[in-house]
A tleap script that builds the chain and sets N, CA, C and O, in Angstrom:
source leaprc.protein.ff14SB
mol = sequence {
  NMET LYS ASN LEU GLU ALA GLU ASP GLU GLU
  THR PRO LEU GLN LYS LYS LEU GLU ILE ILE
  ALA THR ASP ILE GLY LYS LEU GLY MET TYR
  ALA ALA LEU LEU THR VAL HIE VAL LEU TYR
  ILE ARG PHE PHE ALA GLU ALA PHE THR ASP
  ARG SER MET ALA PHE GLY ASP GLU PRO LEU
  ASP TYR ILE ARG GLU TRP LEU ARG TYR ILE
  VAL VAL GLY VAL THR ILE VAL VAL VAL ALA
  VAL PRO GLU GLY LEU PRO LEU ALA VAL MET
  ILE SER LEU ALA PHE SER VAL LYS LYS MET
  LEU ILE ASP GLN ASN PHE VAL LYS LYS LEU
  ALA SER CYS GLU ILE MET GLY GLY ALA ASN
  ASN ILE CYS SER ASP LYS THR GLY THR LEU
  CTHR
}
set mol.1.N position { 14.595 -19.036 46.327 }
set mol.1.CA position { 14.740 -19.301 44.931 }
set mol.1.C position { 13.494 -18.857 44.150 }
set mol.1.O position { 13.608 -18.387 43.018 }
set mol.2.N position { 12.321 -19.005 44.746 }
set mol.2.CA position { 11.091 -18.606 44.080 }
set mol.2.C position { 11.041 -17.091 43.862 }
set mol.2.O position { 10.495 -16.622 42.864 }
set mol.3.N position { 11.601 -16.344 44.780 }
set mol.3.CA position { 11.577 -14.891 44.687 }
set mol.3.C position { 12.354 -14.406 43.461 }
set mol.3.O position { 11.925 -13.463 42.796 }
set mol.4.N position { 13.481 -15.031 43.158 }
set mol.4.CA position { 14.263 -14.640 41.997 }
set mol.4.C position { 13.521 -14.947 40.705 }
set mol.4.O position { 13.604 -14.170 39.754 }
set mol.5.N position { 12.805 -16.047 40.648 }
set mol.5.CA position { 12.048 -16.390 39.458 }
set mol.5.C position { 10.907 -15.409 39.236 }
set mol.5.O position { 10.589 -15.083 38.093 }
set mol.6.N position { 10.294 -14.940 40.297 }
set mol.6.CA position { 9.192 -13.999 40.172 }
set mol.6.C position { 9.677 -12.657 39.645 }
set mol.6.O position { 8.938 -11.985 38.926 }
set mol.7.N position { 10.891 -12.249 39.978 }
set mol.7.CA position { 11.409 -10.965 39.509 }
set mol.7.C position { 11.747 -11.006 38.028 }
set mol.7.O position { 11.645 -9.985 37.348 }
set mol.8.N position { 12.152 -12.175 37.509 }
set mol.8.CA position { 12.515 -12.285 36.102 }
set mol.8.C position { 11.307 -12.380 35.185 }
set mol.8.O position { 11.437 -12.202 33.974 }
set mol.9.N position { 10.146 -12.654 35.736 }
set mol.9.CA position { 8.943 -12.814 34.931 }
set mol.9.C position { 8.526 -11.481 34.331 }
set mol.9.O position { 8.518 -10.456 35.012 }
set mol.10.N position { 8.177 -11.504 33.046 }
set mol.10.CA position { 7.735 -10.288 32.377 }
set mol.10.C position { 6.271 -10.023 32.703 }
set mol.10.O position { 5.473 -10.949 32.845 }
set mol.11.N position { 5.939 -8.757 32.817 }
set mol.11.CA position { 4.560 -8.377 33.064 }
set mol.11.C position { 3.783 -8.443 31.749 }
set mol.11.O position { 4.386 -8.453 30.676 }
set mol.12.N position { 2.458 -8.488 31.821 }
set mol.12.CA position { 1.673 -8.527 30.580 }
set mol.12.C position { 1.937 -7.326 29.672 }
set mol.12.O position { 1.960 -7.466 28.450 }
set mol.13.N position { 2.137 -6.157 30.261 }
set mol.13.CA position { 2.416 -4.973 29.460 }
set mol.13.C position { 3.764 -5.099 28.749 }
set mol.13.O position { 3.890 -4.712 27.587 }
set mol.14.N position { 4.765 -5.635 29.436 }
set mol.14.CA position { 6.069 -5.825 28.806 }
set mol.14.C position { 5.975 -6.808 27.649 }
set mol.14.O position { 6.622 -6.613 26.620 }
set mol.15.N position { 5.188 -7.849 27.800 }
set mol.15.CA position { 5.011 -8.821 26.716 }
set mol.15.C position { 4.342 -8.165 25.506 }
set mol.15.O position { 4.763 -8.371 24.367 }
set mol.16.N position { 3.298 -7.376 25.762 }
set mol.16.CA position { 2.602 -6.710 24.659 }
set mol.16.C position { 3.501 -5.673 23.973 }
set mol.16.O position { 3.496 -5.553 22.748 }
set mol.17.N position { 4.265 -4.934 24.768 }
set mol.17.CA position { 5.170 -3.943 24.183 }
set mol.17.C position { 6.269 -4.604 23.366 }
set mol.17.O position { 6.698 -4.064 22.347 }
set mol.18.N position { 6.721 -5.761 23.804 }
set mol.18.CA position { 7.729 -6.504 23.040 }
set mol.18.C position { 7.170 -6.906 21.685 }
set mol.18.O position { 7.855 -6.799 20.668 }
set mol.19.N position { 5.934 -7.366 21.673 }
set mol.19.CA position { 5.294 -7.770 20.417 }
set mol.19.C position { 5.124 -6.565 19.497 }
set mol.19.O position { 5.408 -6.647 18.302 }
set mol.20.N position { 4.659 -5.443 20.057 }
set mol.20.CA position { 4.453 -4.242 19.254 }
set mol.20.C position { 5.776 -3.731 18.694 }
set mol.20.O position { 5.858 -3.382 17.517 }
set mol.21.N position { 6.810 -3.685 19.528 }
set mol.21.CA position { 8.111 -3.202 19.072 }
set mol.21.C position { 8.686 -4.105 17.985 }
set mol.21.O position { 9.284 -3.617 17.026 }
set mol.22.N position { 8.508 -5.414 18.128 }
set mol.22.CA position { 8.986 -6.351 17.106 }
set mol.22.C position { 8.240 -6.145 15.793 }
set mol.22.O position { 8.849 -6.134 14.723 }
set mol.23.N position { 6.920 -5.982 15.874 }
set mol.23.CA position { 6.133 -5.765 14.661 }
set mol.23.C position { 6.516 -4.454 13.967 }
set mol.23.O position { 6.631 -4.404 12.742 }
set mol.24.N position { 6.710 -3.407 14.749 }
set mol.24.CA position { 7.098 -2.123 14.163 }
set mol.24.C position { 8.490 -2.222 13.536 }
set mol.24.O position { 8.733 -1.660 12.468 }
set mol.25.N position { 9.396 -2.930 14.195 }
set mol.25.CA position { 10.738 -3.119 13.644 }
set mol.25.C position { 10.713 -3.890 12.333 }
set mol.25.O position { 11.417 -3.540 11.386 }
set mol.26.N position { 9.892 -4.951 12.281 }
set mol.26.CA position { 9.769 -5.721 11.039 }
set mol.26.C position { 9.169 -4.877 9.929 }
set mol.26.O position { 9.633 -4.923 8.790 }
set mol.27.N position { 8.143 -4.110 10.255 }
set mol.27.CA position { 7.513 -3.247 9.259 }
set mol.27.C position { 8.511 -2.217 8.733 }
set mol.27.O position { 8.552 -1.949 7.533 }
set mol.28.N position { 9.311 -1.644 9.624 }
set mol.28.CA position { 10.334 -0.692 9.201 }
set mol.28.C position { 11.381 -1.335 8.310 }
set mol.28.O position { 11.839 -0.724 7.345 }
set mol.29.N position { 11.766 -2.582 8.635 }
set mol.29.CA position { 12.748 -3.298 7.810 }
set mol.29.C position { 12.191 -3.580 6.422 }
set mol.29.O position { 12.885 -3.405 5.421 }
set mol.30.N position { 10.934 -4.017 6.364 }
set mol.30.CA position { 10.318 -4.281 5.064 }
set mol.30.C position { 10.208 -2.994 4.246 }
set mol.30.O position { 10.465 -3.001 3.042 }
set mol.31.N position { 9.831 -1.899 4.892 }
set mol.31.CA position { 9.723 -0.619 4.185 }
set mol.31.C position { 11.092 -0.168 3.672 }
set mol.31.O position { 11.202 0.359 2.565 }
set mol.32.N position { 12.130 -0.375 4.478 }
set mol.32.CA position { 13.482 0.020 4.058 }
set mol.32.C position { 13.945 -0.824 2.872 }
set mol.32.O position { 14.489 -0.291 1.904 }
set mol.33.N position { 13.731 -2.136 2.945 }
set mol.33.CA position { 14.124 -3.006 1.830 }
set mol.33.C position { 13.368 -2.664 0.556 }
set mol.33.O position { 13.950 -2.633 -0.528 }
set mol.34.N position { 12.076 -2.410 0.686 }
set mol.34.CA position { 11.279 -2.034 -0.482 }
set mol.34.C position { 11.772 -0.718 -1.080 }
set mol.34.O position { 11.880 -0.590 -2.300 }
set mol.35.N position { 12.068 0.250 -0.229 }
set mol.35.CA position { 12.542 1.548 -0.712 }
set mol.35.C position { 13.881 1.419 -1.428 }
set mol.35.O position { 14.075 1.997 -2.498 }
set mol.36.N position { 14.803 0.666 -0.842 }
set mol.36.CA position { 16.122 0.494 -1.470 }
set mol.36.C position { 15.977 -0.226 -2.809 }
set mol.36.O position { 16.628 0.148 -3.785 }
set mol.37.N position { 15.135 -1.248 -2.866 }
set mol.37.CA position { 14.937 -1.956 -4.133 }
set mol.37.C position { 14.331 -1.048 -5.195 }
set mol.37.O position { 14.754 -1.073 -6.351 }
set mol.38.N position { 13.348 -0.250 -4.812 }
set mol.38.CA position { 12.742 0.679 -5.770 }
set mol.38.C position { 13.773 1.707 -6.255 }
set mol.38.O position { 13.788 2.058 -7.435 }
set mol.39.N position { 14.625 2.184 -5.360 }
set mol.39.CA position { 15.653 3.139 -5.775 }
set mol.39.C position { 16.644 2.496 -6.736 }
set mol.39.O position { 17.054 3.133 -7.707 }
set mol.40.N position { 17.037 1.255 -6.489 }
set mol.40.CA position { 17.947 0.561 -7.408 }
set mol.40.C position { 17.289 0.321 -8.766 }
set mol.40.O position { 17.922 0.497 -9.808 }
set mol.41.N position { 16.024 -0.080 -8.750 }
set mol.41.CA position { 15.305 -0.296 -10.015 }
set mol.41.C position { 15.212 1.010 -10.791 }
set mol.41.O position { 15.412 1.032 -12.005 }
set mol.42.N position { 14.910 2.090 -10.092 }
set mol.42.CA position { 14.849 3.393 -10.767 }
set mol.42.C position { 16.208 3.780 -11.336 }
set mol.42.O position { 16.298 4.312 -12.443 }
set mol.43.N position { 17.266 3.508 -10.572 }
set mol.43.CA position { 18.614 3.833 -11.020 }
set mol.43.C position { 18.938 3.107 -12.323 }
set mol.43.O position { 19.416 3.717 -13.279 }
set mol.44.N position { 18.673 1.791 -12.354 }
set mol.44.CA position { 18.997 1.023 -13.548 }
set mol.44.C position { 18.068 1.365 -14.709 }
set mol.44.O position { 18.496 1.341 -15.863 }
set mol.45.N position { 16.806 1.681 -14.426 }
set mol.45.CA position { 15.888 2.090 -15.490 }
set mol.45.C position { 16.353 3.400 -16.117 }
set mol.45.O position { 16.315 3.552 -17.338 }
set mol.46.N position { 16.791 4.346 -15.290 }
set mol.46.CA position { 17.303 5.607 -15.829 }
set mol.46.C position { 18.618 5.396 -16.580 }
set mol.46.O position { 18.881 6.060 -17.582 }
set mol.47.N position { 19.436 4.470 -16.089 }
set mol.47.CA position { 20.726 4.219 -16.743 }
set mol.47.C position { 20.528 3.608 -18.124 }
set mol.47.O position { 21.280 3.919 -19.048 }
set mol.48.N position { 19.529 2.743 -18.279 }
set mol.48.CA position { 19.299 2.126 -19.585 }
set mol.48.C position { 18.567 3.046 -20.548 }
set mol.48.O position { 18.774 2.955 -21.758 }
set mol.49.N position { 17.717 3.928 -20.042 }
set mol.49.CA position { 16.977 4.819 -20.940 }
set mol.49.C position { 17.785 6.046 -21.317 }
set mol.49.O position { 17.617 6.572 -22.417 }
set mol.50.N position { 18.656 6.517 -20.437 }
set mol.50.CA position { 19.444 7.713 -20.705 }
set mol.50.C position { 20.928 7.336 -20.620 }
set mol.50.O position { 21.468 7.134 -19.532 }
set mol.51.N position { 21.569 7.246 -21.780 }
set mol.51.CA position { 22.969 6.821 -21.814 }
set mol.51.C position { 23.909 7.866 -21.212 }
set mol.51.O position { 24.969 7.499 -20.704 }
set mol.52.N position { 23.567 9.125 -21.251 }
set mol.52.CA position { 24.440 10.177 -20.687 }
set mol.52.C position { 23.889 10.588 -19.328 }
set mol.52.O position { 23.111 11.537 -19.224 }
set mol.53.N position { 24.293 9.881 -18.307 }
set mol.53.CA position { 23.795 10.168 -16.963 }
set mol.53.C position { 24.422 11.454 -16.449 }
set mol.53.O position { 25.502 11.844 -16.892 }
set mol.54.N position { 23.756 12.101 -15.529 }
set mol.54.CA position { 24.175 13.421 -15.060 }
set mol.54.C position { 25.506 13.389 -14.331 }
set mol.54.O position { 26.257 14.363 -14.386 }
set mol.55.N position { 25.818 12.297 -13.651 }
set mol.55.CA position { 27.036 12.282 -12.857 }
set mol.55.C position { 28.214 11.635 -13.581 }
set mol.55.O position { 29.233 11.361 -12.947 }
set mol.56.N position { 28.112 11.383 -14.875 }
set mol.56.CA position { 29.256 10.917 -15.655 }
set mol.56.C position { 29.396 9.413 -15.679 }
set mol.56.O position { 28.553 8.679 -15.164 }
set mol.57.N position { 30.460 8.979 -16.277 }
set mol.57.CA position { 30.696 7.547 -16.451 }
set mol.57.C position { 31.655 6.989 -15.417 }
set mol.57.O position { 32.099 5.850 -15.559 }
set mol.58.N position { 31.983 7.727 -14.408 }
set mol.58.CA position { 32.911 7.263 -13.376 }
set mol.58.C position { 32.261 6.176 -12.520 }
set mol.58.O position { 31.156 6.374 -12.013 }
set mol.59.N position { 32.927 5.033 -12.351 }
set mol.59.CA position { 32.366 3.975 -11.486 }
set mol.59.C position { 32.203 4.431 -10.037 }
set mol.59.O position { 31.300 3.975 -9.336 }
set mol.60.N position { 33.078 5.330 -9.592 }
set mol.60.CA position { 32.985 5.832 -8.231 }
set mol.60.C position { 31.682 6.599 -8.008 }
set mol.60.O position { 31.107 6.556 -6.920 }
set mol.61.N position { 31.220 7.299 -9.044 }
set mol.61.CA position { 29.951 8.018 -8.933 }
set mol.61.C position { 28.784 7.047 -8.784 }
set mol.61.O position { 27.847 7.307 -8.029 }
set mol.62.N position { 28.844 5.930 -9.505 }
set mol.62.CA position { 27.795 4.920 -9.377 }
set mol.62.C position { 27.782 4.337 -7.963 }
set mol.62.O position { 26.724 4.186 -7.352 }
set mol.63.N position { 28.959 4.016 -7.458 }
set mol.63.CA position { 29.060 3.437 -6.118 }
set mol.63.C position { 28.569 4.429 -5.069 }
set mol.63.O position { 27.884 4.042 -4.123 }
set mol.64.N position { 28.911 5.697 -5.228 }
set mol.64.CA position { 28.443 6.727 -4.305 }
set mol.64.C position { 26.919 6.807 -4.297 }
set mol.64.O position { 26.301 6.948 -3.242 }
set mol.65.N position { 26.326 6.717 -5.476 }
set mol.65.CA position { 24.858 6.769 -5.584 }
set mol.65.C position { 24.225 5.543 -4.927 }
set mol.65.O position { 23.214 5.666 -4.236 }
set mol.66.N position { 24.805 4.373 -5.134 }
set mol.66.CA position { 24.271 3.158 -4.530 }
set mol.66.C position { 24.389 3.210 -3.011 }
set mol.66.O position { 23.465 2.805 -2.306 }
set mol.67.N position { 25.502 3.699 -2.507 }
set mol.67.CA position { 25.670 3.835 -1.051 }
set mol.67.C position { 24.661 4.829 -0.472 }
set mol.67.O position { 24.180 4.652 0.647 }
set mol.68.N position { 24.347 5.865 -1.232 }
set mol.68.CA position { 23.328 6.822 -0.781 }
set mol.68.C position { 21.972 6.134 -0.624 }
set mol.68.O position { 21.215 6.449 0.294 }
set mol.69.N position { 21.668 5.198 -1.519 }
set mol.69.CA position { 20.414 4.449 -1.415 }
set mol.69.C position { 20.416 3.574 -0.159 }
set mol.69.O position { 19.394 3.462 0.518 }
set mol.70.N position { 21.542 2.962 0.150 }
set mol.70.CA position { 21.640 2.138 1.355 }
set mol.70.C position { 21.487 3.002 2.602 }
set mol.70.O position { 20.860 2.576 3.572 }
set mol.71.N position { 22.049 4.204 2.593 }
set mol.71.CA position { 21.908 5.121 3.732 }
set mol.71.C position { 20.447 5.506 3.919 }
set mol.71.O position { 19.983 5.637 5.052 }
set mol.72.N position { 19.719 5.688 2.824 }
set mol.72.CA position { 18.281 5.986 2.924 }
set mol.72.C position { 17.554 4.815 3.596 }
set mol.72.O position { 16.696 5.031 4.451 }
set mol.73.N position { 17.891 3.583 3.216 }
set mol.73.CA position { 17.270 2.408 3.830 }
set mol.73.C position { 17.580 2.300 5.316 }
set mol.73.O position { 16.692 1.996 6.113 }
set mol.74.N position { 18.830 2.544 5.696 }
set mol.74.CA position { 19.206 2.494 7.112 }
set mol.74.C position { 18.481 3.586 7.891 }
set mol.74.O position { 18.070 3.371 9.031 }
set mol.75.N position { 18.326 4.743 7.284 }
set mol.75.CA position { 17.607 5.846 7.938 }
set mol.75.C position { 16.165 5.456 8.213 }
set mol.75.O position { 15.632 5.765 9.278 }
set mol.76.N position { 15.531 4.783 7.270 }
set mol.76.CA position { 14.145 4.352 7.469 }
set mol.76.C position { 14.046 3.375 8.637 }
set mol.76.O position { 13.119 3.467 9.442 }
set mol.77.N position { 14.995 2.437 8.737 }
set mol.77.CA position { 14.980 1.479 9.845 }
set mol.77.C position { 15.177 2.188 11.176 }
set mol.77.O position { 14.488 1.880 12.148 }
set mol.78.N position { 16.107 3.133 11.230 }
set mol.78.CA position { 16.383 3.849 12.486 }
set mol.78.C position { 15.174 4.660 12.922 }
set mol.78.O position { 14.856 4.716 14.110 }
set mol.79.N position { 14.507 5.282 11.978 }
set mol.79.CA position { 13.338 6.090 12.312 }
set mol.79.C position { 12.178 5.206 12.762 }
set mol.79.O position { 11.382 5.617 13.607 }
set mol.80.N position { 12.071 3.999 12.212 }
set mol.80.CA position { 10.934 3.129 12.520 }
set mol.80.C position { 11.021 2.499 13.903 }
set mol.80.O position { 9.989 2.146 14.474 }
set mol.81.N position { 12.207 2.348 14.451 }
set mol.81.CA position { 12.350 1.696 15.751 }
set mol.81.C position { 11.817 2.613 16.843 }
set mol.81.O position { 12.268 3.752 16.964 }
set mol.82.N position { 10.858 2.132 17.647 }
set mol.82.CA position { 10.244 2.979 18.682 }
set mol.82.C position { 11.140 3.115 19.919 }
set mol.82.O position { 11.053 2.307 20.843 }
set mol.83.N position { 11.989 4.128 19.932 }
set mol.83.CA position { 12.893 4.324 21.063 }
set mol.83.C position { 12.187 4.896 22.285 }
set mol.83.O position { 12.582 4.608 23.415 }
set mol.84.N position { 11.167 5.688 22.078 }
set mol.84.CA position { 10.490 6.344 23.190 }
set mol.84.C position { 9.421 5.501 23.859 }
set mol.84.O position { 8.851 5.921 24.866 }
set mol.85.N position { 9.139 4.328 23.327 }
set mol.85.CA position { 8.082 3.492 23.882 }
set mol.85.C position { 8.357 3.047 25.319 }
set mol.85.O position { 7.472 3.196 26.162 }
set mol.86.N position { 9.531 2.509 25.642 }
set mol.86.CA position { 9.784 2.143 27.040 }
set mol.86.C position { 9.746 3.334 27.987 }
set mol.86.O position { 9.296 3.207 29.126 }
set mol.87.N position { 10.217 4.491 27.526 }
set mol.87.CA position { 10.184 5.692 28.356 }
set mol.87.C position { 8.748 6.108 28.652 }
set mol.87.O position { 8.431 6.478 29.782 }
set mol.88.N position { 7.887 6.052 27.655 }
set mol.88.CA position { 6.486 6.418 27.859 }
set mol.88.C position { 5.806 5.477 28.853 }
set mol.88.O position { 4.988 5.909 29.665 }
set mol.89.N position { 6.146 4.196 28.783 }
set mol.89.CA position { 5.566 3.229 29.725 }
set mol.89.C position { 6.041 3.521 31.146 }
set mol.89.O position { 5.247 3.487 32.086 }
set mol.90.N position { 7.320 3.803 31.304 }
set mol.90.CA position { 7.853 4.101 32.641 }
set mol.90.C position { 7.211 5.359 33.222 }
set mol.90.O position { 6.900 5.411 34.412 }
set mol.91.N position { 7.017 6.361 32.385 }
set mol.91.CA position { 6.392 7.601 32.864 }
set mol.91.C position { 4.949 7.340 33.298 }
set mol.91.O position { 4.507 7.841 34.332 }
set mol.92.N position { 4.221 6.554 32.506 }
set mol.92.CA position { 2.829 6.273 32.886 }
set mol.92.C position { 2.761 5.450 34.165 }
set mol.92.O position { 1.878 5.669 34.993 }
set mol.93.N position { 3.686 4.502 34.336 }
set mol.93.CA position { 3.702 3.733 35.584 }
set mol.93.C position { 4.096 4.612 36.773 }
set mol.93.O position { 3.576 4.434 37.875 }
set mol.94.N position { 5.006 5.552 36.556 }
set mol.94.CA position { 5.389 6.469 37.635 }
set mol.94.C position { 4.200 7.339 38.049 }
set mol.94.O position { 4.024 7.617 39.235 }
set mol.95.N position { 3.385 7.771 37.083 }
set mol.95.CA position { 2.191 8.537 37.427 }
set mol.95.C position { 1.209 7.694 38.231 }
set mol.95.O position { 0.565 8.199 39.151 }
set mol.96.N position { 1.089 6.405 37.888 }
set mol.96.CA position { 0.173 5.561 38.653 }
set mol.96.C position { 0.692 5.338 40.071 }
set mol.96.O position { -0.099 5.249 41.010 }
set mol.97.N position { 2.023 5.247 40.238 }
set mol.97.CA position { 2.590 5.128 41.587 }
set mol.97.C position { 2.287 6.388 42.388 }
set mol.97.O position { 1.951 6.312 43.569 }
set mol.98.N position { 2.405 7.544 41.745 }
set mol.98.CA position { 2.126 8.810 42.429 }
set mol.98.C position { 0.662 8.872 42.873 }
set mol.98.O position { 0.365 9.307 43.985 }
set mol.99.N position { -0.247 8.437 42.005 }
set mol.99.CA position { -1.660 8.436 42.373 }
set mol.99.C position { -1.925 7.478 43.531 }
set mol.99.O position { -2.740 7.761 44.409 }
set mol.100.N position { -1.234 6.353 43.525 }
set mol.100.CA position { -1.422 5.405 44.628 }
set mol.100.C position { -0.849 5.957 45.924 }
set mol.100.O position { -1.391 5.689 46.996 }
set mol.101.N position { 0.231 6.718 45.849 }
set mol.101.CA position { 0.781 7.345 47.054 }
set mol.101.C position { -0.183 8.383 47.626 }
set mol.101.O position { -0.284 8.530 48.844 }
set mol.102.N position { -0.880 9.089 46.769 }
set mol.102.CA position { -1.883 10.051 47.236 }
set mol.102.C position { -2.989 9.321 47.999 }
set mol.102.O position { -3.530 9.842 48.975 }
set mol.103.N position { -3.321 8.105 47.543 }
set mol.103.CA position { -4.326 7.286 48.232 }
set mol.103.C position { -3.738 6.507 49.404 }
set mol.103.O position { -4.396 5.626 49.957 }
set mol.104.N position { -2.506 6.828 49.783 }
set mol.104.CA position { -1.781 6.225 50.904 }
set mol.104.C position { -1.486 4.739 50.668 }
set mol.104.O position { -1.592 3.923 51.583 }
set mol.105.N position { -1.118 4.406 49.442 }
set mol.105.CA position { -0.666 3.060 49.089 }
set mol.105.C position { 0.808 3.149 48.721 }
set mol.105.O position { 1.178 3.872 47.797 }
set mol.106.N position { 1.650 2.414 49.444 }
set mol.106.CA position { 3.083 2.424 49.161 }
set mol.106.C position { 3.399 1.318 48.162 }
set mol.106.O position { 3.038 0.161 48.375 }
set mol.107.N position { 4.077 1.678 47.065 }
set mol.107.CA position { 4.407 0.733 46.008 }
set mol.107.C position { 5.920 0.649 45.890 }
set mol.107.O position { 6.596 1.666 45.737 }
set mol.108.N position { 6.452 -0.576 45.963 }
set mol.108.CA position { 7.895 -0.774 45.868 }
set mol.108.C position { 8.368 -0.901 44.422 }
set mol.108.O position { 9.448 -0.415 44.086 }
set mol.109.N position { 7.584 -1.542 43.565 }
set mol.109.CA position { 7.969 -1.788 42.175 }
set mol.109.C position { 6.948 -1.172 41.237 }
set mol.109.O position { 5.745 -1.206 41.498 }
set mol.110.N position { 7.441 -0.604 40.136 }
set mol.110.CA position { 6.534 -0.028 39.149 }
set mol.110.C position { 5.673 -1.098 38.493 }
set mol.110.O position { 4.503 -0.857 38.194 }
set mol.111.N position { 6.235 -2.265 38.268 }
set mol.111.CA position { 5.491 -3.329 37.596 }
set mol.111.C position { 4.294 -3.787 38.422 }
set mol.111.O position { 3.312 -4.277 37.864 }
set mol.112.N position { 4.361 -3.635 39.736 }
set mol.112.CA position { 3.237 -4.062 40.569 }
set mol.112.C position { 1.997 -3.193 40.326 }
set mol.112.O position { 0.872 -3.665 40.494 }
set mol.113.N position { 2.191 -1.932 39.935 }
set mol.113.CA position { 1.038 -1.082 39.602 }
set mol.113.C position { 0.301 -1.632 38.388 }
set mol.113.O position { -0.928 -1.654 38.343 }
set mol.114.N position { 1.069 -2.068 37.421 }
set mol.114.CA position { 0.464 -2.630 36.218 }
set mol.114.C position { -0.287 -3.908 36.537 }
set mol.114.O position { -1.406 -4.103 36.061 }
set mol.115.N position { 0.306 -4.775 37.329 }
set mol.115.CA position { -0.320 -6.050 37.666 }
set mol.115.C position { -1.575 -5.814 38.513 }
set mol.115.O position { -2.584 -6.492 38.321 }
set mol.116.N position { -1.518 -4.872 39.434 }
set mol.116.CA position { -2.674 -4.583 40.292 }
set mol.116.C position { -3.817 -3.961 39.499 }
set mol.116.O position { -4.976 -4.055 39.903 }
set mol.117.N position { -3.501 -3.334 38.386 }
set mol.117.CA position { -4.557 -2.756 37.556 }
set mol.117.C position { -5.476 -3.812 36.969 }
set mol.117.O position { -6.628 -3.520 36.646 }
set mol.118.N position { -4.987 -5.020 36.827 }
set mol.118.CA position { -5.797 -6.096 36.275 }
set mol.118.C position { -6.368 -7.032 37.320 }
set mol.118.O position { -6.922 -8.074 36.971 }
set mol.119.N position { -6.246 -6.687 38.596 }
set mol.119.CA position { -6.730 -7.568 39.671 }
set mol.119.C position { -8.240 -7.457 39.825 }
set mol.119.O position { -8.812 -6.370 39.745 }
set mol.120.N position { -8.877 -8.612 40.048 }
set mol.120.CA position { -10.318 -8.641 40.303 }
set mol.120.C position { -10.619 -8.673 41.793 }
set mol.120.O position { -11.562 -8.030 42.254 }
set mol.121.N position { -9.815 -9.425 42.551 }
set mol.121.CA position { -10.006 -9.559 43.991 }
set mol.121.C position { -8.702 -9.217 44.690 }
set mol.121.O position { -7.632 -9.653 44.266 }
set mol.122.N position { -8.790 -8.440 45.754 }
set mol.122.CA position { -7.610 -8.059 46.518 }
set mol.122.C position { -7.826 -8.492 47.959 }
set mol.122.O position { -8.844 -8.169 48.572 }
set mol.123.N position { -6.853 -9.228 48.494 }
set mol.123.CA position { -6.921 -9.682 49.883 }
set mol.123.C position { -5.842 -8.973 50.684 }
set mol.123.O position { -4.721 -8.814 50.202 }
set mol.124.N position { -6.157 -8.551 51.879 }
set mol.124.CA position { -5.159 -7.929 52.752 }
set mol.124.C position { -5.360 -8.388 54.179 }
set mol.124.O position { -6.446 -8.817 54.569 }
set mol.125.N position { -4.278 -8.286 54.960 }
set mol.125.CA position { -4.395 -8.645 56.367 }
set mol.125.C position { -4.735 -7.405 57.185 }
set mol.125.O position { -5.024 -6.355 56.611 }
set mol.126.N position { -4.706 -7.505 58.506 }
set mol.126.CA position { -5.130 -6.371 59.346 }
set mol.126.C position { -4.178 -5.195 59.286 }
set mol.126.O position { -4.556 -4.077 59.638 }
set mol.127.N position { -2.923 -5.428 58.838 }
set mol.127.CA position { -1.979 -4.296 58.700 }
set mol.127.C position { -2.121 -3.604 57.347 }
set mol.127.O position { -1.538 -2.542 57.129 }
set mol.128.N position { -2.893 -4.200 56.438 }
set mol.128.CA position { -3.082 -3.591 55.129 }
set mol.128.C position { -2.143 -4.124 54.077 }
set mol.128.O position { -2.111 -3.607 52.960 }
set mol.129.N position { -1.370 -5.157 54.411 }
set mol.129.CA position { -0.441 -5.741 53.453 }
set mol.129.C position { -1.221 -6.586 52.456 }
set mol.129.O position { -2.024 -7.438 52.838 }
set mol.130.N position { -0.974 -6.340 51.174 }
set mol.130.CA position { -1.657 -7.111 50.139 }
set mol.130.C position { -0.976 -8.451 49.953 }
set mol.130.O position { 0.251 -8.546 49.976 }
set mol.131.N position { -1.779 -9.482 49.770 }
set mol.131.CA position { -1.221 -10.823 49.535 }
set mol.131.C position { -1.774 -11.394 48.259 }
set mol.131.O position { -1.428 -12.514 47.884 }
savepdb mol mol.pdb
quit
């Protein structure tokens, strides 16, 4: 039962990446909301100052313009989300596993490379198994 609990535990790097990804996502959401609000304010400011708008008096044209502003906001959120971050972490851990294999260290899990990077003392038995 203890072995299953140890596998579910997040590594320190995973915890930090979760925090960074959450912060970047929140920042992207705030930027998107601010952009959409500024676009709506600009739209209404132009509508009140210029009675003859370029796209006519059709309500459908207004709705199309407003939806375009929402699409801009969604685009900002999609661009802000760091999709490549987990991939970059996996690649860096794979490189560390490769370096450890060159030093004749066999690694079963990628997360163990990260945890071993922060170790101060390493104990092993006569077969070389780390404990």
